C-alpha positions in Angstrom: 0.1 0.1 -0.2 1.4 3.6 -1.0 1.7 6.3 1.2 -1.1 8.4 -0.5 -3.5 5.5 -0.1 -2.8 4.8 3.3 -3.5 8.2 4.3 -6.7 8.3 2.5 -7.4 5.1 4.4 -7.0 7.0 7.8 -8.9 9.8 6.5 -11.9 7.6 5.9 -11.5 6.0 9.1 -11.7 9.1 10.9 -15.0 10.0 9.4 -16.6 7.6 11.3 -14.8 7.8 15.0 -17.1 7.6 17.9 -17.3 11.7 19.2 -19.2 10.5 22.3 -16.5 8.3 23.6 -14.1 11.1 22.8 -16.0 13.8 24.1 -16.2 11.7 27.8 -12.6 11.2 27.5 -11.5 14.7 27.1 -13.8 15.8 30.0 -12.4 13.0 32.2 -9.2 14.3 31.3 -10.3 18.0 32.3 -11.6 16.6 35.4 -8.0 14.9 36.0 -5.7 18.0 35.4 -7.9 20.3 37.3 -8.4 18.5 40.4 -4.8 16.9 40.3 -3.6 20.5 40.3 -5.2 21.3 43.4 -5.2 17.6 45.2 -1.5 17.1 44.4 -0.5 20.0 46.6 1.6 17.5 49.3 3.3 16.1 46.3 4.1 19.6 44.8 5.5 20.5 48.5 7.7 17.4 48.6 9.3 17.9 45.2 9.4 21.8 45.4 7.6 22.3 42.3 4.2 23.6 41.8 3.5 21.8 38.4 5.8 19.0 38.5 3.5 16.3 39.9 0.6 17.7 37.5 3.3 17.5 34.3 4.0 14.0 35.5 0.6 13.0 34.9 0.0 14.9 31.8 2.9 13.2 30.1 0.9 9.8 30.8 -2.6 11.4 29.9 -0.7 12.4 26.6 0.7 9.0 25.7 -2.7 7.7 26.6 -4.4 10.1 24.3 -2.0 8.7 21.6 -2.7 5.4 22.3 -6.4 5.8 22.0 -6.1 7.7 18.6 -4.0 4.8 17.1 -5.7 1.7 18.4 -9.2 3.2 17.5 -8.4 2.9 13.9 -7.2 -0.6 14.0 -9.6 -3.7 13.0 -11.1 -5.4 16.5 -9.8 -8.7 15.4 -6.1 -7.2 15.9 -6.9 -5.9 19.3 -8.4 -9.2 20.4 -4.9 -10.8 19.3 -3.2 -8.3 21.3 -5.5 -9.3 24.3 -3.9 -12.7 24.5 -0.4 -11.6 24.3 -1.2 -8.8 27.1 -2.7 -11.5 29.3 0.3 -13.8 28.7 2.9 -10.9 29.9 0.6 -10.1 32.9 0.5 -13.7 34.1 4.2 -14.2 34.0 4.2 -10.7 36.1 1.8 -11.7 38.6 3.2 -15.1 39.4 6.9 -13.9 39.5 5.4 -11.3 42.1 4.4 -14.1 44.7 8.0 -15.6 44.7 9.5 -14.5 48.1 12.2 -12.1 48.1 11.6 -11.1 44.2 13.7 -8.1 43.6 11.2 -7.0 40.8 8.7 -6.3 43.5 7.9 -2.6 44.5 6.3 -1.9 48.0 4.1 1.2 47.5 1.6 2.2 50.4 2.3 -0.8 52.1 1.1 -3.1 49.2 3.3 -5.0 47.1 1.2 -4.8 43.6 3.9 -3.2 41.6 6.3 -5.0 39.1 9.5 -2.8 38.9 11.7 -3.3 35.7 14.4 -1.2 34.1 13.2 1.8 36.5 9.7 1.7 35.5 6.8 0.5 38.1 3.5 -0.7 36.9 0.7 -3.0 38.1 0.4 -6.3 36.1 -3.3 -6.6 37.6 -4.2 -3.8 35.5 -3.1 -5.3 32.4 -4.5 -8.6 33.4 -8.1 -7.1 33.9 -7.8 -5.9 30.4 -6.1 -9.1 28.9 -8.8 -11.4 30.7 -11.8 -9.5 29.6 -10.7 -9.6 25.9 -9.8 -13.1 25.9 -13.1 -14.4 27.7 -15.1 -12.4 25.2 -13.2 -14.1 22.3 -13.5 -17.5 23.9 -17.1 -17.3 24.5 -18.1 -16.2 21.2 -16.7 -19.5 19.6 -19.6 -21.3 21.0 -22.2 -22.3 18.2 -24.3 -24.5 20.7 -25.4 -24.8 24.3 -22.8 -28.0 24.5 -19.7 -25.9 23.3 -21.0 -22.9 25.3 -20.8 -25.0 28.5 -17.1 -26.4 27.5 -16.3 -23.0 26.9 -17.6 -21.6 30.1 -15.5 -24.3 32.0 -12.5 -23.2 29.9 -12.8 -19.5 30.9 -13.7 -20.4 34.5 -10.4 -22.0 34.8 -8.5 -19.3 33.0 -10.3 -16.6 35.3 -9.1 -18.7 38.5 -5.7 -19.0 37.1 -5.6 -15.2 36.8 -7.4 -14.1 39.7 -5.7 -16.2 42.4 -2.3 -14.1 42.1 -4.2 -10.8 42.1 -6.4 -12.1 45.1 -2.9 -12.3 47.2 -2.4 -8.9 47.1 -5.0 -6.8 45.8 -9.0 -8.4 47.2 -11.3 -5.7 45.6 -9.5 -6.0 42.3 -9.9 -9.7 42.2 -13.6 -9.5 43.5 -14.3 -6.7 40.6 -12.7 -8.6 37.8 -14.5 -11.8 39.2 -17.8 -9.9 38.9 -17.3 -8.4 35.5 -16.2 -12.2 34.1 -19.6 -13.2 35.8 -21.7 -10.9 34.0 -20.0 -11.6 31.0 -20.9 -15.3 31.2 -24.3 -14.0 31.9 -24.7 -12.0 28.7 -23.2 -14.8 26.7 -26.3 -16.8 28.0 -24.5 -19.4 29.9 -27.1 -21.7 31.5 -28.4 -20.2 34.9 -27.7 -23.5 36.7 -23.8 -23.3 36.3 -23.8 -19.5 37.2 -25.6 -20.1 40.4 -23.5 -23.1 41.3 -20.3 -20.5 41.1 -22.0 -17.7 42.6 -23.1 -20.1 45.7 -19.5 -21.3 45.9 -17.8 -17.9 45.8 -20.2 -16.5 48.5 -19.3 -19.7 50.8 -15.7 -19.0 50.2 -15.8 -15.4 51.1 -17.8 -15.7 54.1 -15.8 -18.6 55.4 -12.7 -16.7 54.5 -13.9 -13.8 56.5 -15.1 -15.6 59.8 -11.6 -17.8 59.8 -9.9 -14.5 59.7 -12.0 -12.6 62.0 -12.2 -15.4 64.7 -9.0 -17.0 64.2 -6.4 -14.3 63.9 -7.9 -10.9 64.5 -9.8 -11.2 67.6 -7.4 -13.9 68.9 -4.6 -11.1 68.2 -2.5 -13.5 66.3 -0.4 -12.5 63.1 -1.2 -13.8 59.9 1.9 -14.7 57.6 2.1 -16.3 54.2 0.5 -15.2 51.1 -2.5 -13.9 52.8 -1.1 -12.1 55.1 -3.1 -8.9 53.9 -6.4 -10.8 54.8 -6.1 -9.4 58.4 -6.3 -5.8 56.6 -9.1 -6.7 54.6 -11.2 -8.0 57.3 -10.2 -5.0 59.7 -11.6 -2.6 56.7 -15.0 -4.4 56.8 -14.9 -4.7 60.4 -14.4 -0.9 60.4 -17.2 -0.2 57.7 -20.1 -2.5 59.7 -19.0 -0.8 63.1 -22.1 1.1 64.7 -20.3 4.3 65.0 -21.8 7.3 62.9 -18.6 9.6 63.5 -15.5 7.8 62.0 -12.7 7.3 64.6 -10.0 9.9 63.4 -7.1 7.9 65.2 -8.5 4.6 63.7 -9.6 5.7 60.3 -7.9 9.0 59.3 -8.6 9.1 55.7 -12.0 8.3 56.1 -12.6 11.1 58.4 -11.1 13.8 56.3 -13.1 12.8 53.3 -16.2 12.8 55.0 -15.2 16.3 56.2 -14.3 17.4 52.4 -17.9 16.1 51.5 -19.3 17.8 54.0 -17.5 21.2 53.2 -18.3 20.7 49.6 -22.1 20.1 50.3 -22.5 23.6 51.7 -23.0 25.0 48.2 -24.3 23.2 44.7 -20.7 24.5 43.5 -18.8 23.6 46.5 -15.7 25.7 47.5 -14.7 26.1 43.7 -11.3 24.4 42.5 -8.4 25.3 44.3 -9.9 26.2 47.9 -9.7 22.6 49.3 -8.5 22.6 52.8 -8.7 18.6 53.3 -6.2 18.1 50.3 -3.7 18.9 53.0 -4.7 16.1 55.4 -5.6 13.2 53.2 -2.5 11.7 52.4 -4.2 9.8 49.3 -5.9 13.0 48.1 -4.8 12.7 44.3 -5.4 8.9 44.2 -8.3 6.5 46.0 -10.0 9.6 47.7 -9.8 12.1 44.9 -13.6 12.1 44.4 -13.9 13.6 47.9 -11.7 16.5 46.7 -13.9 16.6 43.6 -17.2 17.1 45.9 -15.3 19.7 48.0 -14.4 21.8 45.3 -17.2 21.4 43.0 -20.0 20.2 45.1 -23.1 18.3 44.0 -23.1 19.7 40.5 -19.3 18.5 39.7 -20.1 15.1 41.3 -23.3 14.4 39.2 -21.3 15.6 36.3 -18.7 12.9 36.7 -21.3 10.3 37.5 -23.1 11.0 34.3 -19.8 10.7 32.3 -19.4 7.1 33.4 -23.1 6.3 33.1 -22.9 7.7 29.4 -19.6 5.0 28.9 -21.9 2.0 29.9 -25.0 3.2 27.8 -22.9 3.8 24.7 -21.5 0.7 25.1 -24.9 -0.9 25.3 -25.9 1.2 22.2 -23.0 -0.1 20.3 -23.0 -3.7 21.3 -26.9 -3.9 20.6 -26.3 -3.0 16.9 -23.0 -5.0 16.1 -22.9 -8.3 14.1 -19.6 -9.6 15.8 -20.6 -11.5 18.9 -17.0 -11.2 20.2 -16.7 -7.5 19.9 -19.9 -7.1 21.7 -19.2 -9.1 24.7 -15.8 -7.4 24.9 -17.2 -3.9 24.6 -19.7 -4.8 27.5 -17.1 -6.4 29.6 -14.9 -3.2 29.3 -17.7 -0.9 29.8 -18.6 -2.8 32.8 -15.0 -2.7 34.4 -15.0 0.9 33.9 -18.3 1.8 35.3 -18.1 -0.7 38.2 -14.5 0.4 39.2 -15.6 4.3 39.1 -18.6 3.6 41.2 -16.7 1.5 44.1 -14.1 4.3 44.0 -16.6 6.9 44.5 -18.5 4.9 47.1 -15.5 4.5 49.3 -14.8 8.2 49.1 -18.6 9.2 50.5 -18.3 6.4 53.0 -20.7 3.9 51.7 -18.4 1.1 51.0 -15.3 -0.4 52.8 -11.9 1.1 51.9 -10.8 -0.9 48.9 -7.8 1.2 47.3 -9.3 1.3 43.8 -8.4 4.5 41.8 -11.2 6.7 39.7 -10.6 5.9 36.3 -8.6 8.4 34.2 -8.9 11.0 37.1 -6.8 9.4 39.8 -3.3 10.0 40.0 -1.3 7.0 38.4 0.7 6.0 35.4 -0.4 2.4 34.7 -4.2 3.3 35.6 -4.4 6.2 33.0 -2.6 4.3 30.4 -4.7 0.7 30.7 -7.7 3.2 31.0 -6.8 4.8 27.6 -6.7 1.2 26.2 -10.1 0.7 27.7 -11.5 3.9 26.0 -9.3 3.1 22.4 -11.1 -0.4 22.0 -14.5 0.8 22.9 -13.8 3.5 20.2 -12.3 0.9 17.7 -15.6 -1.2 17.9 -17.7 1.8 17.7 -16.0 3.1 14.8 -16.3 -0.3 13.1 -20.0 -0.3 13.8 -20.4 3.5 12.1 -18.2 2.3 9.1 -20.4 -0.7 8.8 -23.8 1.3 9.0 -22.6 3.8 6.3 -21.6 0.8 4.0 -25.1 -0.6 4.4 -26.7 2.7 3.8 -24.4 3.1 0.9 -25.4 -0.2 -0.4 -29.3 0.2 -0.3 -28.5 3.5 -1.8 -26.9 2.1 -4.8 -29.5 -0.8 -5.4 -32.4 1.7 -5.6 -30.5 3.6 -8.3 -29.9 0.7 -10.3 -33.4 -0.3 -10.4 -34.5 0.6 -14.3 -37.1 2.8 -14.9 -40.3 1.4 -16.2 -42.1 2.9 -19.1 -45.7 2.6 -19.1 -47.7 2.4 -22.2 -50.7 4.7 -22.9 
């Protein structure tokens, strides 16, 4: 293909890009830059640079936008092939991380979730989420009968267990989110309910049993828990705090939630909050720029800003439903729904924690919270959603053009009289 023809092909594809996804993406970036400028004041103080922390994040955002622009022009079949490669890489990193004393593991915020190589740190769990959703969607789409679907259900169940196990060791909330999304994908693929019910029952039994074993065997007995599940005491402790009867959080026991609650209360005084740049709680929340950024958003932009942000994530889900309902490629439909469900569910979990209606999870707000891996992977989510939507728009245009041409080819009938 010569250069001129390649440019014409790109221009042709650009006619069908999804403007709705791009609008949401740009607005989320605007929220990110505006709020990170305010919420990262502690990082600015430590670094001695006012714009340093924001510029660091903007660079990741620009790379993410470039990724989105390129990937949206690719055929979705290439994206699905890339999902297998991405999942393979993530699995290697995840299982290397559970080896004791691994020098590639980086501990940040008392959690060993980062894989460090050549001076660059990233979370393999983020890559695994994306890769598993793509692969599960592709595998389930191969079924042509209920018998084949059941076989593929067991295959994807085994694969999901292999992927989720190492994630579970270090990050319970991510493991549960990913499990929930895969479960919904099985439901959308019409896996028989008796199989789904069995999996759900087993999962509930394991989770409840695990909670009581840790609660009564270690937390209340004041015994340390070693081994790969040593963080289980932290998880149970967070659930216990959330279920406690105290209406007012204990500042000594739950410092972050206390100041997040104060930020939200302060922002609720006015529908527009205290306006950007006037946050007080950003100086007290250790992770104001990450896990609790939604609390700062509420403080500075009030109920109006919070509702706008919620609507943006809801638009992503509804747009995905609209695209998948019209798309002829079953695998692409499942992939789109899986990615949209992961994006929106993670966003709502993060916001729920910030406003105090859920236990602490450590889930970032997609595209808004500070974090390089999170921003790049979220950009890939949007890129794949835009890729499938662009193909759908292109296909619709071709169908309409074909209908128009067929009408023009009908010969005129001369009536005698």
